[in-house]
C-alpha positions as CSV (number, residue, x, y, z in Angstrom):
1,M,129.7,72.4,155.0
2,Q,127.4,75.3,156.0
3,I,123.6,75.2,156.7
4,Q,121.8,78.2,155.3
5,S,118.1,78.9,156.1
6,T,117.6,82.5,155.3
7,G,114.9,83.9,153.0
8,G,115.4,82.5,149.5
9,F,119.0,81.3,149.3
10,Q,120.7,84.5,150.1
11,F,124.1,82.8,150.5
12,S,126.7,85.0,152.2
13,I,130.4,84.2,151.7
14,A,131.3,86.3,154.8
15,G,132.4,84.1,157.6
16,Q,132.0,80.9,155.6
17,P,135.0,78.6,154.9
18,V,135.9,78.5,151.2
19,Y,139.0,77.5,149.3
20,P,142.4,78.6,150.8
21,H,143.5,82.2,150.3
22,I,146.5,84.2,151.4
23,K,145.9,87.6,153.1
24,L,148.3,90.5,153.5
25,T,147.3,92.2,156.8
26,R,146.9,95.9,156.9
27,E,149.4,96.3,159.8
28,D,152.3,98.8,159.6
29,F,154.4,95.7,158.9
30,P,152.1,93.4,157.1
31,R,152.1,89.6,157.5
32,A,151.1,86.9,154.9
33,L,148.6,84.5,156.5
34,A,146.6,81.5,155.1
35,T,142.9,81.6,155.6
36,R,139.7,80.0,154.4
37,I,137.5,82.8,155.8
38,L,137.1,86.0,153.8
39,K,136.3,89.1,155.9
40,D,135.5,92.7,155.2
41,D,138.4,93.7,157.4
42,G,140.5,95.9,155.2
43,D,143.1,93.2,154.6
44,E,144.2,92.2,151.1
45,Y,143.1,88.7,149.9
46,F,144.7,86.7,147.2
47,G,143.5,83.4,145.8
48,A,141.7,81.1,145.8
49,F,144.6,78.5,145.8
50,L,144.5,74.7,145.3
51,N,145.4,71.9,146.0
52,R,146.0,71.8,149.7
53,T,149.5,70.3,149.6
54,S,150.6,72.9,147.0
55,V,149.1,75.7,149.2
56,R,151.2,74.4,152.2
57,I,154.3,74.5,150.0
58,L,153.3,78.0,148.9
59,I,153.1,79.3,152.5
60,D,156.6,77.9,153.1
61,F,157.8,79.4,149.9
62,L,156.5,82.9,150.8
63,S,158.2,82.7,154.2
64,R,161.6,81.6,152.8
65,T,161.6,83.8,149.8
66,F,160.1,87.2,150.7
67,R,160.8,86.8,154.4
68,L,157.9,88.8,155.7
69,R,157.5,88.6,159.4
70,S,155.3,85.8,160.9
71,C,155.5,86.9,164.5
72,T,152.6,88.2,166.5
73,I,154.5,90.8,168.5
74,A,154.3,94.6,168.2
75,I,156.9,96.0,165.8
76,D,158.5,99.4,166.3
77,G,162.1,98.7,165.2
78,R,163.6,99.1,168.7
79,F,164.6,95.5,169.4
80,P,168.4,95.2,170.1
81,V,168.6,91.8,168.3
82,P,166.3,90.0,165.8
83,C,164.4,86.8,166.7
84,T,165.5,83.4,165.5
85,Q,163.4,83.7,162.4
86,Y,165.9,86.2,161.0
87,Y,168.8,83.8,161.4
88,A,166.7,81.0,159.9
89,K,166.3,83.3,156.9
90,R,162.6,83.5,157.2
91,C,162.3,87.2,158.2
92,V,164.1,90.4,157.3
93,A,163.8,91.6,160.9
94,P,161.8,94.9,160.8
95,C,161.9,94.6,164.6
96,V,165.6,95.8,164.3
97,A,165.6,99.2,162.4
98,S,169.3,98.9,161.6
99,L,168.5,95.7,159.6
100,C,165.3,96.7,157.9
101,D,163.2,99.9,158.2
102,R,159.6,100.2,157.2
103,K,160.3,101.6,153.8
104,Q,162.5,98.6,152.9
105,Y,160.0,96.2,154.4
106,L,157.1,97.6,152.3
107,E,159.2,97.3,149.1
108,I,159.3,93.6,149.8
109,V,155.6,93.5,150.5
110,D,155.0,95.1,147.1
111,L,156.9,92.3,145.5
112,A,155.0,89.7,147.4
113,R,151.7,91.3,146.3
114,L,152.7,91.1,142.7
115,F,153.7,87.5,143.1
116,L,150.4,86.5,144.8
117,R,148.5,88.2,142.0
118,N,150.5,86.2,139.5
119,E,151.5,89.4,137.7
120,R,154.6,87.9,136.3
121,G,155.6,90.6,133.9
122,L,155.1,93.4,136.4
123,F,156.9,91.4,139.0
124,R,160.0,90.9,136.8
125,E,160.0,94.6,135.9
126,A,159.7,95.8,139.4
127,I,162.4,93.5,140.9
128,S,164.8,94.2,138.0
129,K,164.6,97.9,138.8
130,K,165.3,97.3,142.5
131,I,168.4,95.1,141.6
132,E,169.7,97.8,139.2
133,R,169.1,100.6,141.7
134,A,170.9,98.8,144.5
135,A,173.8,97.9,142.3
136,A,174.1,101.5,141.1
137,T,174.5,102.7,144.7
138,L,177.0,99.9,145.5
139,D,174.5,98.3,147.9
140,F,175.5,94.8,146.8
141,E,173.9,93.1,149.8
142,T,170.4,94.4,148.9
143,A,171.0,93.7,145.2
144,A,171.9,90.1,146.1
145,F,168.8,89.7,148.2
146,F,166.5,90.8,145.4
147,R,168.4,88.7,142.9
148,D,167.9,85.7,145.1
149,V,164.2,86.4,145.3
150,L,163.9,86.6,141.5
151,K,165.8,83.4,141.1
152,K,163.6,81.5,143.6
153,V,160.4,82.9,142.1
154,E,161.4,81.8,138.6
155,V,162.1,78.3,139.9
156,Y,158.7,78.3,141.5
157,W,156.9,79.4,138.4
158,S,158.7,76.7,136.3
159,N,157.4,73.9,138.5
160,A,154.0,72.8,137.0
161,R,153.2,70.9,140.2
162,W,153.2,74.2,142.2
163,Q,150.7,75.9,139.9
164,V,148.2,77.0,142.6
165,W,146.4,79.8,140.7
166,L,143.0,78.7,139.4
167,D,142.5,80.9,136.3
168,D,143.0,77.9,134.0
169,T,140.7,75.5,135.9
170,V,137.1,74.3,135.3
171,D,134.6,74.5,138.2
172,T,131.6,72.1,138.1
173,F,128.6,72.8,140.3
174,E,126.3,69.9,141.1
175,L,122.9,70.5,142.7
176,K,121.4,67.7,144.9
177,E,118.2,67.8,147.0
178,E,117.4,65.2,149.6
179,D,115.6,65.0,153.0
180,G,114.7,68.7,153.1
181,L,118.3,69.8,152.3
182,I,119.7,71.3,149.1
183,A,123.5,70.7,148.6
184,V,125.6,72.7,146.1
185,I,128.8,70.7,145.5
186,I,131.7,72.5,143.8
187,I,134.5,70.5,142.1
188,S,137.6,72.3,140.8
189,Q,139.7,70.6,138.1
190,R,142.7,71.2,136.1
191,R,142.4,69.0,133.0
192,S,141.7,65.5,134.3
193,R,143.0,66.2,137.8
194,A,140.5,67.1,140.6
195,L,142.1,69.8,142.8
196,G,139.5,70.3,145.4
197,E,135.8,70.2,146.4
198,I,133.6,72.1,148.7
199,V,129.9,71.7,149.7
200,F,127.3,74.3,150.8
201,T,123.9,73.2,152.1
202,F,120.6,75.0,152.5
203,A,117.3,74.2,154.0
204,A,114.8,73.5,151.2
205,R,111.9,76.0,150.7
206,R,108.7,75.4,148.8
207,D,108.4,78.9,147.6
208,V,112.0,79.1,146.1
209,P,113.3,76.8,143.3
210,A,116.3,74.7,144.3
211,E,118.2,76.1,141.2
212,K,118.3,79.5,142.9
213,A,120.9,78.1,145.3
214,L,123.3,77.7,142.3
215,A,122.9,81.3,141.3
216,D,123.4,82.6,144.9
217,V,126.5,80.5,145.5
218,I,128.1,81.3,142.1
219,A,127.4,85.0,142.5
220,Q,129.3,85.3,145.8
221,F,131.8,82.4,145.6
222,Y,134.2,84.2,143.2
223,Q,135.6,87.0,145.3
224,H,139.2,87.0,144.2
225,H,139.5,84.5,141.4
226,L,137.7,83.2,138.4
227,P,138.2,79.8,136.6
228,R,138.4,79.3,132.9
229,E,134.9,77.9,132.8
230,I,132.0,77.2,135.1
231,R,129.8,74.1,134.5
232,V,126.4,73.6,136.2
233,S,124.2,70.5,136.4
234,H,121.0,72.6,136.3
235,D,120.0,75.7,134.4
236,F,118.8,78.7,136.4
237,Q,117.3,82.1,135.8
238,D,119.6,84.9,134.5
239,R,122.5,82.5,134.0
240,T,124.0,84.4,131.1
241,T,123.6,87.7,132.9
242,L,125.5,86.4,135.9
243,A,128.3,85.2,133.5
244,K,128.5,88.7,132.1
245,E,128.7,90.3,135.5
246,L,131.5,88.0,136.6
247,G,133.3,88.7,133.3
248,K,133.0,92.4,133.9
249,K,134.3,92.1,137.5
250,F,137.4,90.2,136.5
251,G,138.0,91.8,133.1
252,R,137.7,88.6,130.9
253,K,134.9,86.5,129.4
254,I,133.5,83.5,131.4
255,Q,130.9,81.0,130.3
256,I,128.5,79.2,132.6
257,V,127.6,76.0,130.7
258,V,124.7,73.7,131.5
259,T,126.0,70.1,131.3
260,G,123.1,68.2,132.9
261,T,124.2,64.6,133.8
262,I,127.1,64.6,131.3
263,R,130.3,65.1,133.1
264,R,134.0,64.0,133.1
265,V,134.9,60.7,134.8
266,T,137.1,62.4,137.3
267,T,134.4,64.9,138.0
268,G,131.9,62.1,138.7
269,R,134.3,60.4,141.1
270,A,134.9,63.7,143.0
271,L,131.1,64.2,143.2
272,E,130.6,60.7,144.5
273,K,133.2,61.4,147.1
274,A,131.6,64.6,148.2
275,T,128.1,63.0,148.3
276,D,129.4,60.1,150.4
277,R,130.9,62.6,152.8
278,L,127.6,64.4,153.1
279,K,125.9,61.1,154.0
280,L,128.6,60.2,156.6
281,E,128.2,63.6,158.2
282,A,124.5,63.2,158.4
283,I,124.6,59.9,160.2
284,R,127.8,60.4,162.3
285,S,127.1,61.0,165.9
286,R,129.8,63.4,167.1
287,S,129.8,64.7,170.6
288,D,129.1,68.4,170.8
289,V,131.0,70.7,173.2
290,D,128.6,70.3,176.1
291,E,128.9,66.5,175.9
292,I,132.7,66.8,176.0
293,K,132.5,68.9,179.1
294,D,130.0,66.5,180.7
295,D,132.3,63.6,180.0
296,L,135.3,65.4,181.6
297,V,133.2,66.2,184.7
298,R,132.2,62.5,185.0
299,A,135.7,61.2,184.3
300,F,137.7,63.4,186.7
301,G,135.1,64.4,189.3
302,L,135.3,68.1,188.4
303,R,133.2,70.5,190.3
304,E,132.2,72.5,187.2
305,H,132.2,72.2,183.4
306,P,135.7,73.3,182.1
307,S,135.4,76.1,179.5
308,R,139.2,76.6,179.3
309,I,141.8,73.9,179.5
310,E,145.5,74.5,179.3
311,A,148.1,71.8,178.8
312,F,151.7,72.2,180.0
313,D,155.0,70.4,179.1
314,V,158.7,71.0,179.6
315,A,161.5,69.9,177.2
316,H,165.2,69.5,177.9
317,I,168.3,67.4,177.1
318,S,170.0,65.6,180.0
319,A,168.4,68.1,182.5
320,T,169.9,71.1,180.8
321,G,168.4,74.0,178.8
322,F,164.8,73.8,179.9
323,A,162.0,75.1,177.7
324,A,158.3,75.1,178.6
325,A,155.1,75.5,176.5
326,V,151.4,75.6,177.0
327,S,148.5,74.9,174.6
328,V,144.8,75.9,175.0
329,W,141.4,74.5,174.4
330,Q,138.4,76.8,175.0
331,D,134.7,76.0,174.5
332,G,135.4,73.4,171.8
333,T,138.2,75.1,169.9
334,E,141.9,74.8,170.1
335,R,143.4,78.3,170.5
336,P,146.9,78.5,168.9
337,D,146.8,82.2,169.3
338,A,146.9,81.7,173.1
339,Y,149.8,79.2,173.1
340,E,153.0,80.3,174.8
341,H,156.6,79.1,175.1
342,W,159.3,80.0,177.6
343,L,163.0,79.5,178.1
344,S,163.8,78.9,181.7
345,D,166.9,79.6,183.8
346,R,165.8,77.0,186.4
347,T,168.0,74.0,187.0
348,S,165.3,71.3,187.1
349,E,162.3,70.2,185.0
350,L,159.9,70.5,188.0
351,D,161.1,74.0,189.0
352,T,160.6,75.1,185.4
353,L,157.1,73.6,185.4
354,R,156.2,75.3,188.7
355,E,157.3,78.7,187.6
356,F,155.8,78.6,184.2
357,V,152.4,77.3,185.5
358,A,152.5,80.0,188.2
359,K,153.2,82.8,185.7
360,R,150.7,81.6,183.3
361,I,147.6,80.9,185.4
362,R,147.7,84.2,187.2
363,R,146.8,85.8,183.8
364,T,144.6,83.1,182.2
365,A,142.9,81.3,185.1
366,P,142.1,78.0,183.3
367,D,139.4,75.7,184.7
368,L,141.5,72.6,184.1
369,I,145.3,72.2,183.9
370,L,146.8,69.2,182.2
371,V,150.5,68.4,182.8
372,D,152.5,66.0,180.8
373,G,154.2,63.6,183.2
374,G,153.6,61.6,186.4
375,R,152.9,62.1,190.1
376,S,155.8,64.5,190.6
377,H,154.7,66.7,187.7
378,L,151.1,66.7,189.0
379,N,152.4,67.7,192.5
380,A,154.5,70.5,191.0
381,A,151.3,72.0,189.5
382,L,149.4,71.5,192.7
383,D,152.1,73.3,194.6
384,V,151.4,76.4,192.6
385,L,147.6,76.1,193.3
386,F,148.2,75.7,197.0
387,G,150.0,79.0,196.9
388,E,147.1,80.8,195.3
389,K,144.5,82.7,197.4
390,E,141.5,81.4,195.5
391,P,142.6,78.5,193.4
392,R,139.9,77.7,190.7
393,S,141.8,75.2,188.5
394,A,141.6,71.5,188.7
395,V,144.8,69.5,187.8
396,I,145.3,66.2,186.1
397,A,148.4,64.5,184.6
398,A,148.8,62.6,181.4
399,V,151.0,59.6,182.1
400,K,153.0,58.0,179.2
401,P,153.4,54.2,178.9
402,R,157.0,53.1,179.3
403,G,159.0,53.8,176.1
404,K,156.0,55.3,174.2
405,H,156.3,59.1,174.5
406,S,153.6,59.8,172.0
407,S,150.9,57.8,173.8
408,I,149.0,58.1,177.1
409,S,148.4,55.1,179.3
410,H,146.3,56.8,182.0
411,F,145.4,60.1,183.7
412,L,146.2,60.9,187.3
413,T,144.0,63.1,189.5
414,A,144.9,65.2,192.5
415,D,143.3,62.6,194.8
416,G,145.4,59.7,193.4
417,Q,142.8,58.2,191.0
418,K,144.1,56.5,187.8
419,I,141.7,56.9,184.8
420,V,142.7,54.5,182.0
421,F,143.0,56.3,178.6
422,D,140.2,55.4,176.3
423,Q,140.9,56.3,172.7
424,D,137.2,56.1,171.8
425,R,136.2,58.9,174.2
426,E,136.2,62.1,172.3
427,S,137.0,64.1,175.5
428,F,140.1,62.0,176.0
429,G,141.1,62.4,172.4
430,M,140.9,66.1,172.8
431,L,143.1,66.0,175.9
432,K,145.7,63.9,174.0
433,R,145.7,66.4,171.1
434,L,146.2,69.2,173.5
435,R,149.0,67.4,175.3
436,D,150.7,66.7,171.9
437,E,150.5,70.4,170.9
438,A,152.2,71.5,174.2
439,H,154.8,68.7,173.8
440,D,155.6,69.7,170.2
441,L,155.9,73.4,171.0
442,A,158.1,72.8,174.0
443,N,160.4,70.6,172.0
444,A,160.5,73.0,169.1
445,T,161.3,75.9,171.5
446,H,164.2,73.9,173.0
447,R,165.6,72.8,169.7
448,L,165.4,76.3,168.2
449,S,167.1,77.9,171.2
450,R,169.9,75.3,171.2
451,D,170.5,75.6,167.4
452,M,170.4,79.4,167.3
453,M,172.4,80.1,170.5
454,H,175.7,80.9,168.6
455,F,174.0,83.7,166.6
456,Y,173.5,85.7,169.8
457,E,177.0,85.4,171.3
458,L,178.3,88.6,169.6
459,A,175.2,90.6,170.7
460,A,176.0,89.5,174.3
461,I,179.6,90.5,173.9
462,L,179.0,93.8,172.1
463,P,175.8,95.2,173.5
464,S,176.8,98.8,172.7
465,L,176.6,98.2,168.9
466,N,173.4,97.7,166.9
467,E,172.9,94.5,165.0
468,R,174.0,95.7,161.6
469,E,177.3,97.1,163.0
470,R,178.0,93.8,164.8
471,Q,177.3,91.8,161.6
472,Q,179.6,94.1,159.6
473,L,182.4,93.4,162.0
474,L,181.8,89.7,161.9
475,R,181.8,89.7,158.1
476,E,185.0,91.7,158.0
477,F,187.0,89.7,160.6
478,G,185.3,86.3,160.4
479,S,185.1,85.3,164.1
480,I,184.4,86.6,167.6
481,K,187.9,85.8,168.6
482,K,189.4,88.1,166.0
483,I,186.9,90.9,166.9
484,A,187.9,90.6,170.6
485,Q,191.6,91.1,169.6
486,L,190.9,94.5,167.8
487,T,192.8,97.5,169.1
488,P,191.1,100.8,170.0
489,G,192.6,102.3,166.9
490,Q,191.2,99.6,164.6
491,L,187.8,100.0,166.2
492,E,187.8,103.8,165.9
493,S,188.6,103.6,162.2
494,R,185.5,101.6,161.7
495,L,183.1,102.8,164.3
496,G,184.2,106.4,165.0
497,K,185.3,108.2,168.1
498,R,181.9,108.3,169.8
499,K,181.1,104.6,169.9
500,T,184.7,103.2,170.3
501,P,185.1,103.8,174.1
502,R,181.9,101.8,174.9
503,V,183.0,99.0,172.6
504,V,186.4,98.9,174.1
505,S,184.7,98.5,177.5
506,D,182.5,95.7,176.2
507,I,185.6,93.8,174.9
508,A,187.5,94.4,178.1
509,K,184.7,92.7,180.1
510,F,184.7,89.8,177.7
511,R,188.5,89.5,177.9
512,S,188.4,89.5,181.7
513,G,186.6,86.2,181.6
514,R,183.3,87.5,182.9
515,P,180.7,85.0,181.8
516,V,178.7,86.1,178.7
517,K,175.3,84.3,178.5
518,P,173.6,84.8,175.2
519,R,169.8,84.4,175.1
520,P,168.1,83.5,171.8
521,F,165.1,85.7,171.1
522,L,162.1,83.5,170.4
523,V,158.7,84.9,169.4
524,P,155.3,83.4,168.8
525,I,154.8,82.9,165.0
526,R,151.7,82.3,162.9
527,F,151.4,81.3,159.3
528,V,147.6,81.0,159.3
529,E,144.8,83.3,160.4
530,T,143.8,82.5,164.0
531,D,140.1,82.1,163.1
532,G,140.6,81.4,159.4
533,A,139.6,77.7,159.4
534,A,143.1,77.0,158.1
535,E,144.9,75.1,160.8
536,D,145.4,72.2,158.4
537,L,147.6,74.5,156.2
538,I,150.8,74.2,158.2
539,P,153.7,75.0,155.9
540,I,155.5,72.1,154.2
541,E,159.3,72.8,154.0
542,T,160.6,72.2,150.5
543,R,164.3,72.2,151.3
């Protein structure tokens, strides 16, 4: 919900949350991100898409099918190995030029663009040509990739429940005025099914008719999509002219029909739901950011209001393979773009925590540090602060009740105080969410590194080859053991005279029993725009 109070009802879509969209970024290697905020940033926007569950499935489908990168690192093709997303078959690895160069990557982006536009005929034509071209040059690996993409897309299109495009829907606009506020409620439906609703509110004005809010919202709401029909509860000036302008913009006719109080049963129910939500939001007393900070100062005896809070956690199995992660809250907003994870070489959980906290806070200087654990974890973080010249961070620990790892029994402070966890305090709820985010990220990092370790063994054994050459050898001979048994002559026939001596040296080191320690390459990934009001659109895996 947004409050507008400008002259007239000059509604501006820029910066306001709307229905979910997918954007292709204008980077050299574009990413596909979910967002509800439409910006004039040069990126390409597609949508709107509904319903929310189907959109989350769509994001997962895009990742698995087109395999565009989801990482936030700089890409130049010079990485020696791809990240774990490549081996999970969610990225084509443009970070490794031997696997996918920019031209190949942009070909896939072109297909994703046609899919997001729902240009089914053009999509089939374009991908069929790519399959034929690859097969003609005996590039069967590429042909198989595009063939798999086509097959997956056809399956997606055939599933009526995954129909996220809105060109066959009906949008109903309801106008309500109460207590000096004007609300424009939008209900989107496909036949008898309500797909979504959104509300925009305005400060009422004596010199401007309330109906003008309908015109202002409709004129700017349809940026990248148009429904089959628009229905409004009240007539407004230049309604037919606005319909013609929208039709011209999207290349097809659209009607804006005045329905008055006559509406579908399902539309009425959705409107009642939206109206009730407006009333609840009007009476609900929710702490603002300053109140949360005040409460944290009172609860933990802090010297100043914390603007930035960072939560740390460490994951492992039986004290092996340690992974650490941090989550961030800053001035009322959780900041996933600032989260980090780390694979540690340390031999204990506390040493891992100390080193990660030390590396992190020198760069970020949080006002409050939250560690997941008990007194020993609290002391580990305090050890780091004692080593700092000008420590500015306060430290608390979130202690779990016995046998309940998802809960918090109490907090511990540096001076030994125990503050019982109160689920009704919004500041405590925020700390728990932040602790949970760090916990989940640390566990995911640990699990991913463990599951993907074997993919990096060959890279550790044969560092002199690029990733494509290593994979070709593995496909031909089937195992690392057989590759290690290859003779110089066999290697030269496949790699040439220039590379063979280095590879022979690599294999000799491996045969000598020198330990080879592969390290999975983990990168931060994002499927939603950082400030796109879309954190609830976490992908749902469909396989």
